[in-house]
Each structure stands twice: as structure tokens, then as C-alpha cells.
C-alpha positions in Angstrom: -31.9 -10.7 4.8 -28.6 -11.6 3.1 -25.7 -9.3 2.6 -23.2 -9.0 -0.3 -19.9 -7.1 -0.3 -17.7 -6.9 -3.4 -13.9 -6.7 -2.9 -11.5 -5.7 -5.7 -7.8 -5.9 -5.0 -5.9 -2.7 -5.6 -2.5 -3.4 -4.2 -0.5 -6.2 -2.6 3.1 -6.7 -1.4 4.7 -9.0 1.2 3.4 -6.9 4.1 0.0 -5.5 3.1 -2.9 -5.9 0.8 -5.4 -3.2 -0.1 -8.9 -3.8 -1.5 -11.8 -1.5 -2.6 -15.0 -2.8 -1.0 -18.7 -2.0 -1.3 -22.1 -3.1 -2.5 -21.1 -2.6 -6.2 -18.2 -1.3 -8.3 -19.7 2.3 -8.3 -19.9 2.7 -4.5 -16.7 1.7 -2.8 -14.5 2.4 0.2 -10.9 1.1 0.8 -9.5 -1.4 3.3 -6.0 -2.4 4.1 -4.8 -5.6 5.9 -1.3 -5.8 7.4 -0.5 -9.5 6.9 2.0 -9.6 9.8 0.0 -7.8 12.5 -3.3 -9.1 11.1 -4.8 -5.6 11.7 -7.3 -4.0 9.4 -7.5 -0.3 8.5 -10.4 1.5 6.8 -8.5 3.8 4.5 -11.6 5.3 2.8 -15.2 5.2 3.9 -17.9 4.5 1.4 -18.8 8.0 0.0 -22.6 7.4 0.0 -24.5 8.0 3.3 -27.2 5.5 2.2 -24.6 2.7 2.6 -23.2 2.2 6.1 -19.4 2.0 5.6 -18.8 0.2 8.9 -21.2 -2.6 7.9 -19.4 -3.2 4.6 -15.9 -2.7 6.1 -16.6 -5.3 8.8 -17.7 -7.9 6.2 -14.8 -7.1 3.9 -12.5 -7.7 6.8 -14.1 -11.0 7.5 -13.6 -12.1 3.9 -9.9 -11.0 4.0 -9.4 -12.9 7.2 -10.6 -16.1 5.5 -8.1 -15.4 2.7 -5.3 -14.9 5.2 -6.0 -17.9 7.5 -8.0 -20.5 5.6 -6.7 -19.9 2.1 -3.0 -19.7 3.1 -2.6 -16.0 2.4 -3.9 -16.1 -1.2 -5.7 -12.9 -2.1 -7.6 -13.0 -5.3 -8.1 -10.0 -7.6 -11.8 -10.2 -7.1 -13.8 -11.8 -4.3 -16.9 -11.2 -2.3 -18.5 -11.7 1.1 -21.9 -13.3 0.8 -24.3 -14.5 3.5 
């Protein structure tokens, strides 16, 4: 079974980037990445018990790690994790 996590950028500055994440635009949590410490923080869980927030947050973090490391710190306005 494949997985899909939509990420929509909400905020970015020199130190942090914040994205909404979830299975679609109607069901989303919020994640923050500190670019210097490379630590992730789940700011808001997905508000629907039918969707495990930790599952989606972990995959959102994986996608943001790719943006930070492999894409040279370029964070698009809209991206996704797909497997």
C-alpha cells in the first residue's frame, strides 16, 4: 500500500519553516523544522482520529529533510511525500 502526504508551506524565515501536512487540504496538522538544529516539532496534530497524525508527521518530516539536505534548503510552497 502506498502513502501520500500533502505539505503546504505556511511560514518561512532564516531559522524555521512551518508546513501544514495531511492526507488532503481539509485534514491537516502542522509541523515546524528548525533549519539550524535540524529538529522537527509537531505543532498541531491532525484533528481527525481516523488519520494517525504521527504517521503523517513522520512522512512530512522525511520530505522536509530531503528539502533541507538534498535540495539545498529550498522549501517549495507545495510539496508531497509519496511512496
